[in-house]
N, C-alpha and C positions, 0 to 999 in steps of 0.2 A: 104303572108297570106292576104286573102280578108278582107274587112271591116266586113262582116257578120261573118267570122271565128273569127276575133278579138273580136267582141262583144260576141260571144258564149264563148270564153275563159274567158272573163271578168266575165260573169255570172256563170261560173263554180268555179272561185276562189274568187269571191266577191258576196255579195248580197245587194240589196237595203234595206235600213233601213226604216221601216214604220214610219208614223207620231206618231202612238200610242206608239211605242217603244221609239222613240226620246223624246216624252213628259214625259216618265217615268224616263229618266236620269236626273241627276243634270243639272241645267240650264246653268251654266257657265263653269263647268269643267267636260267634258265627260270622261268616263272610257276607251274609245278605240279610235283608229285612224279613221278619216273620209276621204273619197276620193270623188272627183267630176268627173263626166263623161264629157269628151270632145267628143261629138258625131262625129264631123268632121273628127277627126283622130282616133276615136275608141280607146281612151286611158283614163286611170284613172289618175288623178293628185292628189297628196296629198293636202288636204285642211286643215286638223287639226290633230295635234299630241296630244295623250292622256296626260292629266294633265295640258295642257296649259289652260290659262283663256281666254274665249271668251268675246269680247266686246258686248255691247247691239246691235250694228249694225251687228256684226257677228252672234249673236243669231237669229236675224231676217232673215239674209241671209241663215243660216243653215236650218231654217224652210221652206223658200221659195224653196231652192234646193230639200229638202225632198219632198215637195208637188209636185214638178215637176217630181219626180222620178229620179233625177240626183245625189242623195247622196248614197254612198255605204260604206260598212264596209267589211273588209277582213275576210275570213273564218278562217284565222289564229287566229283571235281574238274571235272565237266562244266560247271558255271557259269563257271569260269575259262576252260576250253577253248572253250566256245561264245562267250563274250564276245569272245575273240580272233578267232574266225572271222567273227563278225558284221561286222567291219570289213574282212574279205577274203572276201567271200561266195563267190567262185568256188571256194574250197577245199572246199565241201560236195560239189562234183561229183567230187572226186578222193579224198575220204576214204571208203573203203569200210567203215569200222568204225562210222560213225554209224548209229543206228537212224532209221527214217523219221520217227518222231514228234520226234526230236531235230533232224532237218534242218528240219522244218516250224517248230518253235519258233525255230530260228536265223534262218530266212528272215523270219519275222514280226518278230522283234526288229530285223533289219537294215532292213526296210521302215520300221518305226517310227522308227528313228534317221535314215534318209535323208529320210523325209517331213518330220519335224520340222525338219530343216536346210533343206530346200527350201522349205517353206511360210514359214519365217521370212525367207528371202531367195531368191525364185524367179529365180535367175540361171543362165546356161548351165553353168558348172562344176558346180554342185550338181545341175542337171538331168541332166547327163551321168553323174554318179556314181549317181544314182537309176536311170536307165535301164540302166546297166551291171548293177546288182544285179537289176533286173527281168528282164533277159535270162537271168541265172543261174536265177532261179526258174521262168521259162517253159520253159527247157531241161530243168529237173528234172521239171516236171509233164508236159511233152510226151512225155517218154520213157515215161510211164505215166499216162494220164489219170485213172486211179483214185486217184492221189495228191491229186486235188482234195479228197477227203474229209478229208485231213489239215488242210486250211485251213478248210473249212466247219465242221469240228468244233471249231474254235478261234476262233469269233466272239467279239469283245469285247462284253460286256454290262454293263460298269460305267459310270462317269461318261463323258460325251462328251469326246472329243478329235478334232480334225480328222484327225490321222494314223490313229487307230484306226478311225474311221468309214470312211476311204478304204480301209483294208485289208479291212474287212468287205465293202464294196461290191465290191472286187476278187474276194474269195472267192465271194460269193453270185452276183455277176453272171457270173463266168467259168463257174461251174457251170451257170447258166441258158443261157449261150451254147453250151456244149459239149453239153448234154443233148439238144436236138433235132437238132443238126448233126453228131453224133459221126462218122457213117459217112463223110461227104464233107468233113470239116473239113480245111482247109489250114493249114499252119504260119504263113504270113504273116498270115492273118486272125486266127488265134489270138493272135499277138503283138500285133496292132493292138488287139484287144478287151481284152487284159490292160492295155495302156498306157492306153487310154481309161478303163477302169473305175478304175484306181488314181489317175488324175489328174483325174477328172471334176469334183472340187470344188476345184481349185487356185485358182479365183477367190476363194474364201473367204479366201485369204491376204491379200487386199487389204481385207478388212473390218477395221476397227480392233480391236485386241486386247481393248480394254476392253469391247467389245460381245460378242465371242465368249466372254469369261470372266466376264461379268456374272452375278451370282447372284440378281438381282432381275429382275422383268419389264421388258422393253425399252419405252422410250418410243416414241411414234409416229415421231419424227424418227430414232430409232435403228433402228427396223424398216425404214425406207426405205433403209438402207444395205445391206440383205441381198440383195434381188432383183438388183441389178446384178452380183452375183458370177458369174452364168452368162456374161454377155458379157465380163466381165473375164477369166474363165478361158479363154474362146474366144480372146481376143486374146493372152493369155500363151502358149498352146499354138501359136497361129498363128506366133508369133515364134520359139519354141524347137523345135517339131517340124518340122524342115526337110523331112521326107519328105511332109508334108501328108496324114497318114492321115485318111480320112473318118471312121472309127469313133471316133478320138480327139476330133475336133471335134464330132461328134454327141453324144458322151457329155457333154462340157462344156456345150454350148449347150442341149441338149434335156432334161436330166434333171429339170427342173421344169416341163416342158410337160405338159399333161393332155389326154386324148382329147376332152373336151368344150370345150376352149379356155379353161379357167379357170386355166391355168398361166401361166408367164412364161419368157423375156422376150417372145416373139413372140405369145403367146396363140393359138397355131396348133393346128388340129385335124389338120394333116398332119404327122405325126411319124414319123421313120425307125424301123424295127424296133429298131435298136440303141438309139435314144433312149428308146423305150418300155421296153426291157429295163432300161436303166440307171435309169430312173425307178422301176421296181419295186424294184430292188436298193437304191437310195438311200433310198427311203421305208421299206422294211423295216428296213434298218440303223439309220435314225434312230429308229425306234420301239423298238429293242432297247436304246438307251442313254438314260440319265437326262438330262433337260434341265431348265432352270429352269421352263419352261412345261409340262412333262409328265414323269410317272414312266415308267420303263422298262416295256415290255410283254413278256409271255411270247411266245416265238417263234410258236407256233401261233395265238395270239390276234392277233398283228400280221399274219400272213399272211392270216388269215381276214378281217380288216378290209380288206385290199387287194382281196381277191376280191369283197367286197360293194360296193366302190367301182368297179364295172365300167364305169361311164360315164367314169371318170377314169383308171383303170389298165388296161393290157392283160391281159385274163383268161387269155390263152394263157401268159403268164409267171407271173402271180400264182397261177393255178390249179395250175401245175406245182409251184410252191414250196410251196403249202399241202398238196398231195397227198403230196409227198415228206416233209414234216414229220409229217403224220398217220400215214403208213405207216412212219415211222422209216427212210426210205431216203435222207434228205437227205445229200448228200456222196458218194453212190454214182453212178457214171457208168454208164448203161445201155448 
């Protein structure tokens, strides 16, 4: 093997650790192994084993090696590495060594963590943390809209959870939003749409947990506690979203409205375009996940069902979704 081939193999199995990531770790006891590159022989040598204690001199040397680009971590330690970044998501924007699929996985895990916290207690400090992470993700996607495919290709199709449903709706809905408006899309509108989609179901956080987690069919009096979640979500976001984004409010209030007036809470046939888009994304995501009252459906079957319900769902959105799935182009921005 030539030196060039050896170096290429190293960069496939290891990646350089950036200074910003290194600075975010504990100073003396790092959570993963470190390796140093010997360029003359194109080999990595073990420098540090996780949980050992570094001396002050070693701390200085580690930072010097990192600054020189000679400090590496193994991709086998990626779960540890990514778990750390999940809690400091802005680091994905400065670490040039992460692969795109790794960044998407980290972003989704960060969303899952922040949403679980926020839905358990929808208060301003947790809202601000969630929005801060959302801004990182929208910054990453906006730099290359084709990165949306990384998120639409990672839809959660297991048992239902409110956080994972919200992430699905964010991914699907943002793709539907970008798809027709790509040429004239503005960043401010893109950010509003992302926020509205991710938080469209925040009102469900006010539904008693025993109802959301119930493994048997709901009683009539329990079912009655579900529809108010759209108004509750609207009120929560009206209080927390100080900028008063129209798309955010429309997503929360209108995602259960239907074109024929059979939806709720207003039973209106006059629904905003973004409300209709969110309704399609919400219903599609709901069908992908297993519920007490329904088994999970295959993606194409779910989208086809939405197109057939054209008196209730906007065919301009459900049709694009179905076409993309059938043509295996879902996740690609035209």
